[in-house]
C-alpha positions, 0 to 999 in steps of 0.5 A: 498500499501507498503511504507518505511518512515522516522522519522523527526529528529530535530538536527544540519544541517551541509552541505559540499561543494567542489570545484575545485581550482587552486594554485595562488602565486604572479609573475611576467612577466618580461621585460626590460625597454628599446629596447636593445640587450641581452648581458648577461643572469645571471639566469636560470629556478629554480634559487632563486633570490632576489628583484633587482637582476640582472637577464640580462643585455642589450648592454649598450656601449653609455649609459656607455659612456654618463655616464661617460661624464656627470658624469665628467661633474658633478664632473667639475661643482662641482670644479667649484663651490668650486672655484666660493666660494672661490673667493666668500670668498676672494672678501668678505672679502677683501671688509669688510677690505677695508669698515673697513678702508675707515670708519676708516680713514674718521672718522680720517679724520674729527675728525682732521678737526673739531680739526684744525678749534677748534684750528682756531678759539681759535688763532684767538680769543687769537690772537684778545685779544692780539690786542686788548690789546696791542692797549689799551696798546699803547692807554695808553701808549700814553695818560700817556704820554700826561698826563705827558707831561701836567700834569694831570687832575682831568677828566684825574685822574678818566679815568685812575681810569675806564681805570684801573678797565676795566684792572682788567676785562681783566685780570680776564678774561684771568685767566679764559682762561688760566686755561680752557687752562690748563684743556683742555690740561691737558685731551688731547682736545688741544695742547701746543700752545693753552696754550701757548697763553692763558698765553701770553694773561694773562702777555699781560693783567697783564702788560696792568694793572701794565702800567695803575696804573702806569699811575695813579700814575704818574698823581696823582704825577706829572711827571718828566722828566725820567718820561716823557722819559719812558713813551714815551719809553712805547709807543715805546714799546707798540706800538711794541707791536701792530706790533706784535700782527698784525702780530701773525694774519697775522700767522693764514695764515698757521691754515686757510692752515691747516684746508683747508688740513684737508677738502680736506683730509675729501673730499679724505677720503669721496670719498674713502670711497664711492669707498670702498663700489662701490666694492660691485659691484665687490661682487655681481659679485662674488656672482653671479659667486657663484650662476651660478656655482651652477645651472651649478653643477644642472644641471651637476648632474640632467644630470648625474642621467638621463644618470645613469638611462638610463644606469640602464635600460639596466639592467633587475632586479627582481621585488621580491623574487622568483624563475625563473619560466621561462626565454624566452631569450638568448644572442642575443636576442633581448628586447622590453618592449612587450616582456617578458624575463623571469617570476618569481613566489614567491612559499613563497606567494602561495594561492587556488583559488576555484570556488564554485558553487552559489547553494553551496556557503551557507555554505561558510564561511571566516574563515572556514577551509578546506581540499585540495587533488591535483591528483598529490599526491594522499591519501595526505592531505593539510590544508587550511583557508577560507579568501575571497569570492568574490563579484559576480558570474561569468559564468561558460561555461567551464563545463555547460552552464548557471552554475556560480561559485563565486570565494573563495580565499584560504590560505594553512595552511603547517604544514612543509616546505616541503609541502608548497613547494608542491603545485606548481603555478597553480596545480589543486587541490580539496577542500572539506569543512562542516559548520554548518548552523543551530543547531536546525532544523527539518530534512527529508530525500530529497528523500520525498519531491515532487514537484508539480510546485512551491510547495513541499509537502510529504505524511505523515502517521498518524494512517496507512493512509497517508496526504499530506501536503504543506511544507516550505523548507530551505536548502537543500543537496543531503541526507537531507532537512531543514522543516522550517514548515510543519512536526514535529519532530518525524512525518513519512514522506514517501520516497518510495512507493509514487506512487499511493497514495492518500489523507487517502488512508491505508498504510503499512509500511514494515520494513526490513524483509518486504523489 
């Protein structure tokens, strides 16, 4: 039987695929964020717009008035804060000054009271000493006069010597007190009056010592009439000094009054300091006014921002840079969040989505270069690159029932800016791609395969006889099919004339001339 054959070859397995696709781009339908009547339309179809550009304005009389009122309220609240802050700073400064002044006055009053007590104690001590000295002098003068009148006895002489010793000790103590008073006066701790009292006390002690020495001398010499008279005069003089010392003690009442007045001044300064501290409540009230004004300002600012937001919602803005694709409204139309007003298309960000049949998906790969043609531009080819292959096969019911497609995203690779703008969103295009599936594969014509149920076979010619051989195929294309096993490179397979063949039947290979 005559047959046509083809020698199985080993070479690269290249598969082509094609699909219909559509140009897509970033696009958005723009609506108003609130209900209102269109007051102005500021763009036309085909206009280029920037992100945030106002496309249309809704009537906003009430919102504009509310915004102005809230902004005025916010400004008033800001002025109130400044006034409250100024009052709070003034109150804080005045309160600090009052507290410092009251504290200084209290410290001074306490110092004056302490000094008055110290002075009173020293004066009482000095006057007591002066009185005792005067009383002692008086007693000595009386006894001296008596001794002179009666004559001195041995025991009286011994007593006079003892009194001289006591007077010397008193004079030594008076000298010590005088030196201490002068030192304190030099340092500013005591007044001149204290020094004068110490000097007077010392002078009296010296006088007593002289009198007692004189008395001893008289006892030892014996009395003369004029001595007796002198002794009596000393008695009278000593008696006068005693009365003077008692009068000095009585004069301490004035110093005691000064102490009481100083204590009263301390009490008054303490009360004034407490009153100054109580002024902190007024300062706290001023700070509370500042906090209240701040809260009102924040609330007013929040209301102003809310009013601005509501006013901004009366403006319809472009969501991104692009071109106005469609304009659906005119001034006077009603707008709602559900009503499309414009469609915005970004022609700078376009891509193609190709619908590839599932059986053609094998040669499709990411980063694969493809060729794109469009019916609108006959004879012109565009270049692209596969960027994404869909994750599922979806039914394609528009053309073939039961067929499934996989969406493949393709990035355009335009050579010029003009070419980039030629493919418009929504246009239908055709995509072609080619890929090498296997670099070394055994290939036979697809027409040589004989299918029997689930098995596939070919007729192999060997020494002018045919042998039916079961094969395992791989990738299949309309013209060539990959053979995984069953045929070796160089073996002849029957392409035509397969009808009527049987195992080991003799065949005649046709040449071009025989056909």
